[in-house]
C-alpha atoms as one frame of an Amber mdcrd trajectory, in Angstrom:
protein
 -22.714 -73.152 -27.460 -20.171 -72.436 -24.734 -21.039 -70.767 -21.513 -18.996
 -68.451 -19.885 -17.457 -68.723 -16.523 -19.648 -65.738 -15.120 -22.604 -67.386
 -16.466 -21.429 -70.626 -14.723 -21.251 -69.071 -11.223 -24.772 -67.299 -11.638
 -26.061 -70.783 -12.500 -23.998 -72.522  -9.641 -25.626 -69.761  -7.220 -29.192
 -70.456  -8.648 -28.689 -74.371  -8.134 -27.553 -73.755  -4.541 -30.755 -71.551
  -3.844 -32.942 -74.343  -5.574 -31.304 -77.484  -4.241 -31.658 -76.007  -0.526
 -35.315 -75.084  -1.045 -36.915 -77.808  -3.178 -38.001 -79.712  -0.113 -40.083
 -76.689   1.226 -43.324 -77.252  -0.706 -43.806 -80.818   0.517 -42.317 -79.635
   4.221 -45.567 -79.500   6.008 -47.025 -82.625   4.292 -46.848 -85.983   5.586
 -45.093 -87.579   2.672 -45.352 -91.214   4.206 -42.740 -93.470   2.654 -41.928
 -90.929  -0.059 -42.551 -93.444  -3.263 -45.702 -91.445  -4.419 -43.803 -87.971
  -3.791 -40.509 -88.808  -5.704 -42.786 -90.392  -8.438 -44.824 -87.073  -8.663
 -41.356 -84.965  -8.350 -39.938 -86.533 -11.361 -42.882 -86.206 -13.331 -42.387
 -82.668 -12.903 -38.836 -82.950 -13.607 -39.433 -84.241 -16.859 -41.949 -81.340
 -17.735 -38.937 -79.260 -17.190 -37.133 -81.130 -19.862 -39.816 -81.247 -22.258
 -40.026 -77.292 -22.178 -36.332 -76.966 -22.710 -36.149 -79.278 -25.427 -38.659
 -77.332 -27.141 -36.644 -74.430 -26.715 -33.495 -76.059 -27.864 -35.050 -77.533
 -31.136 -34.498 -75.778 -34.264 -38.123 -74.951 -35.958 -39.199 -74.219 -39.560
 -42.378 -73.037 -40.805 -43.349 -73.950 -44.435 -46.801 -74.002 -46.296 -48.062
 -76.832 -48.356 -50.907 -76.732 -50.615 -51.951 -79.889 -49.512 -51.104 -79.962
 -45.496 -51.360 -76.202 -45.013 -49.348 -74.590 -42.635 -46.756 -77.079 -41.342
 -44.261 -76.362 -38.697 -41.243 -78.482 -38.343 -39.051 -79.182 -35.275 -35.579
 -80.471 -35.040 -35.126 -81.565 -31.574 -31.770 -82.100 -29.710 -30.287 -85.852
 -30.337 -31.737 -88.353 -27.909 -28.655 -90.316 -26.288 -29.582 -93.533 -24.500
 -26.034 -93.457 -22.504 -27.156 -90.178 -20.834 -30.008 -91.621 -19.677 -27.749
 -93.877 -17.249 -27.216 -90.703 -15.318 -30.774 -90.324 -14.735 -31.204 -93.950
 -13.529 -28.225 -93.469 -11.116 -29.620 -90.177  -9.705 -33.273 -91.566  -9.239
 -31.655 -94.309  -7.347 -30.303 -92.411  -4.740 -33.567 -89.971  -4.947 -35.731
 -92.909  -3.627 -33.714 -93.059  -0.245 -34.290 -88.859   0.365 -37.619 -88.770
   1.751 -37.231 -91.706   4.321 -33.668 -89.849   4.843 -35.244 -86.745   5.719
 -38.109 -88.576   8.105 -34.976 -90.288  10.008 -32.480 -87.209  10.578 -34.248
 -84.024   9.576 -34.084 -81.970   6.089 -30.865 -80.158   7.318 -28.615 -82.931
   8.432 -29.695 -85.034   5.590 -28.908 -82.497   2.797 -25.671 -81.802   4.733
 -24.274 -85.373   4.685 -25.200 -86.437   1.222 -23.887 -82.915   0.030 -20.735
 -83.913   1.606 -20.588 -87.375  -0.240 -21.890 -85.913  -3.443 -19.384 -83.262
  -3.241 -16.399 -85.675  -2.989 -17.518 -88.270  -5.537 -18.386 -85.486  -8.011
 -15.271 -83.440  -7.667 -13.195 -86.651  -7.600 -14.686 -87.707 -11.051 -13.420
 -84.461 -12.647 -10.193 -84.126 -10.893  -9.065 -87.423 -11.520 -10.736 -88.332
 -14.566 -12.762 -91.019 -13.037 -15.338 -93.170 -15.161 -13.210 -92.271 -18.226
 -13.898 -88.732 -17.990 -11.210 -86.199 -19.019  -9.159 -84.764 -16.087 -10.248
 -80.991 -15.309  -7.677 -78.165 -15.919  -7.149 -76.683 -12.730  -4.624 -73.578
 -13.001  -3.818 -73.792  -9.405  -4.485 -77.392  -8.099  -3.016 -76.645  -4.402
  -5.841 -74.075  -3.807  -8.341 -76.319  -5.061  -7.553 -79.140  -2.505  -7.260
 -76.747  -0.050 -10.534 -75.362  -0.702 -12.351 -78.832  -1.100 -10.641 -80.081
   2.388 -12.187 -76.720   3.828 -15.625 -77.688   2.315 -15.327 -81.178   4.052
 -14.318 -79.706   7.317 -17.431 -77.313   6.881 -19.661 -80.299   6.281 -18.237
 -82.178   9.036 -19.150 -79.329  11.395 -22.848 -79.416  10.212 -22.639 -83.255
  11.830 -22.350 -81.380  14.998 -25.778 -79.426  14.570 -28.572 -81.185  16.609
 -31.613 -80.845  14.376 -35.418 -81.625  15.341 -37.219 -84.140  12.926 -40.549
 -83.582  11.881 -41.518 -86.389  14.628 -39.931 -84.068  17.413 -41.509 -81.129
  16.339 -44.736 -82.718  16.546 -43.960 -84.623  19.616 -43.478 -81.223  21.118
 -46.704 -79.853  19.840 -49.156 -82.310  21.227 -46.819 -84.500  23.575 -48.090
 -87.882  22.109 -45.915 -88.660  19.092 -43.620 -91.609  19.496 -44.421 -91.913
  23.272 -47.147 -94.050  25.203 -47.723 -94.201  29.141 -47.060 -97.490  30.406
 -47.504 -99.062  34.047 -44.938-101.234  35.104 -45.363-104.157  37.314 -44.458
-102.050  40.228 -47.451-100.015  39.535 -45.399 -96.733  38.742 -46.232 -94.919
  35.459 -43.376 -94.440  33.007 -42.954 -92.751  29.704 -41.118 -95.009  27.075
 -40.537 -94.475  23.084 -42.560 -96.397  20.915 -40.940 -97.969  17.641 -40.754
 -94.839  15.081 -41.070 -94.280  11.671 -40.518 -97.795   9.739 -40.967 -99.673
  12.781 -37.487 -98.763  14.516 -36.385 -96.748  17.233 -34.591 -93.455  17.455
 -31.345 -94.707  17.474 -31.689 -97.035  14.597 -33.360 -94.392  12.659 -30.524
 -92.229  13.114 -28.018 -94.544  12.039 -30.318 -95.645   8.757 -30.809 -91.947
   8.028 -27.113 -91.492   7.748 -26.405 -94.530   5.865 -29.118 -93.778   3.198
 -27.623 -89.976   3.012 -24.482 -91.318   2.378 -25.362 -93.793  -0.498 -27.514
 -91.050  -2.040 -24.559 -88.960  -2.175 -22.495 -91.283  -3.875 -25.112 -91.991
  -6.460 -25.926 -87.920  -6.760 -22.065 -87.515  -7.144 -21.934 -89.877 -10.313
 -25.426 -88.934 -11.815 -23.532 -86.547 -14.243 -20.561 -88.873 -15.347 -22.406
 -90.622 -18.331 -23.495 -87.759 -19.969 -20.239 -85.899 -19.479 -18.515 -88.957
 -20.944 -20.646 -88.473 -24.292 -20.123 -84.852 -24.205 -16.354 -84.745 -24.041
 -16.276 -87.370 -26.927 -18.318 -84.457 -29.033 -16.938 -81.353 -27.813 -15.955
 -80.465 -31.498 -19.736 -81.317 -32.414 -21.809 -78.105 -32.768 -24.775 -80.168
 -31.915 -23.697 -83.182 -29.840 -21.130 -81.111 -27.771 -23.735 -78.685 -26.334
 -24.205 -79.612 -22.706 -28.192 -78.852 -22.596 -28.869 -80.944 -25.406 -28.492
 -84.183 -23.055 -30.837 -82.751 -20.310 -33.772 -84.499 -21.928 -32.143 -87.710
 -22.343 -30.975 -87.476 -18.706 -34.180 -86.199 -17.174 -35.908 -89.090 -19.304
 -33.827 -91.846 -17.445 -34.982 -90.128 -14.085 -38.793 -90.393 -15.017 -38.401
 -94.160 -16.460 -36.398 -95.190 -13.288 -39.000 -93.183 -10.865 -41.928 -94.903
 -12.496 -40.186 -98.462 -12.261 -39.625 -98.191  -8.626 -43.152 -96.701  -8.023
 -44.697 -99.983  -9.798 -42.399-102.237  -7.984 -43.443-100.591  -4.882 -47.136
-100.728  -5.460 -46.579-104.643  -6.795 -44.983-105.054  -3.194 -47.501-103.317
  -1.010 -50.492-105.104  -3.094 -48.552-108.573  -2.664 -48.716-107.659   1.000
 -52.353-107.052   1.193 -51.578-103.234   1.959 -52.842-100.281  -0.071 -49.836
 -98.189  -1.847 -49.458 -94.842   0.306 -50.874 -92.334  -2.567 -51.929 -89.027
  -1.257 -53.981 -86.411  -3.208 -52.910 -83.544  -0.998 -49.032 -84.216  -2.028
 -49.856 -83.787  -5.919 -49.491 -79.935  -6.096 -46.469 -79.627  -3.531 -44.499
 -82.481  -4.964 -44.913 -81.191  -8.464 -43.764 -77.704  -7.335 -40.608 -79.387
  -5.466 -39.826 -81.129  -8.920 -40.001 -78.008 -11.150 -37.587 -76.414  -8.636
 -35.364 -79.352  -8.599 -35.489 -79.573 -12.178 -34.706 -76.085 -12.917 -32.024
 -76.332 -10.833 -30.409 -79.407 -11.899 -30.353 -77.453 -15.639 -28.629 -74.795
 -13.794 -25.916 -77.353 -12.666 -25.519 -78.637 -15.828 -24.319 -75.304 -17.245
 -22.222 -74.521 -14.502 -20.612 -77.885 -15.088 -19.365 -77.057 -18.386 -18.684
 -73.450 -17.721 -16.698 -74.067 -14.414 -15.697 -78.006 -14.679 -16.644 -80.467
 -12.071 -13.812 -79.579  -9.851 -15.101 -75.959  -9.324 -18.716 -76.689  -9.781
 -19.285 -79.648  -7.373 -17.740 -77.755  -4.411 -19.889 -74.824  -4.941 -23.010
 -76.299  -5.733 -23.083 -79.237  -3.125 -21.781 -77.218  -0.063 -24.227 -74.079
  -0.263 -27.533 -75.942  -0.201 -26.986 -77.097   3.520 -27.090 -73.371   4.425
 -30.115 -72.830   2.647 -31.877 -75.599   3.962 -30.408 -74.694   7.477 -31.741
 -71.211   7.074 -35.194 -72.404   6.321 -34.992 -74.653   9.488 -33.745 -71.867
  11.380 -36.091 -69.030  10.476 -39.284 -70.869   9.509 -39.518 -74.474  10.885
 -37.563 -74.336  14.157 -35.257 -77.298  13.263 -32.262 -75.597  14.579 -31.944
 -73.577  17.580 -29.682 -72.730  20.584 -26.412 -70.812  20.982 -23.985 -73.670
  20.330 -25.823 -74.663  17.338 -25.701 -71.177  16.100 -21.866 -70.903  16.873
 -21.203 -74.059  15.121 -23.033 -72.793  11.875 -21.332 -69.557  12.098 -18.041
 -70.945  12.036 -18.966 -73.274   9.505 -20.275 -70.326   7.109 -16.866 -68.320
   7.671 -14.861 -71.843   6.647 -17.241 -72.078   3.524 -16.941 -68.598   2.158
 -12.952 -69.010   2.780 -13.400 -72.571   0.981 -15.355 -71.117  -2.121 -12.850
 -68.182  -2.712  -9.988 -70.456  -3.067 -11.901 -72.847  -5.250 -12.933 -70.171
  -7.413  -9.404 -68.835  -7.482  -7.852 -71.925  -8.231  -9.614 -72.238 -11.326
  -7.614 -69.073 -13.421
């Protein structure tokens, strides 16, 4: 099944909305160190793959005198190499929650979105990692569009966001601060070490670094399944992009389970209990379902539009969705200066997306 360009654009839009919103179900919860959250999320992602695999399976019904009614399912082929993409993605996802705790959801999404876009776009445009080069009718427009997306995402880093810790501090005036008395007897407010035992500047630096590394992993996670797909492009079964979702998502779950098991063992060896929070199960599972459906949409967009078009579109949009949540619901972004920057970035992004779309034809 080959998907048309209009279907690809609709799926790209669905992926943008989903990726910009999948953290919302857990926004009001304290996710702790994030390891339990990402494990539950990846379990939900695998559920999406199971349902899709059933939909993609060929079924036949027969009646046997001995066994009665028999339903046979022929599932899509399982490709171990495609699991590598799941390993790559899950390795980046492990850092997502600490990143958001350090620098906020909006800025975190925007930074790793930029890195994600560059790596994924370059994989298709230049045929990195053994992939075929994308056929672009007007490469110049594509280059300009991608450059404008980078300018746009660069503007996002100028937006000042409030983290969850900042909002809680404003609410009760106590978080991360303590009143101390110096040797002269004067009271003064000093900052406590923040999350993970580091101060504000260190948290911001670490958060940005984790966002960049996550972006590199996110940007290359489609390469292994795409490598296999391109080598079976003329095969009616193995050449269909959705046949690789199950293998890819299996890699995600196995890798996530490994990281969570290693985390639990590490905590126990240190004499601590793993940070497992029952109240997170439902929200984290919903977050994973949203992400899983969004990633399936991205698979379709990749096939219908190519990496050179789908990556700039899908990775640039979630930042605006997240920013909208941050402005209208959570109060992470406020102030006329921030709104001017976001307005300028939005105009640039609209132009960039138009150029990228036109460059395809």
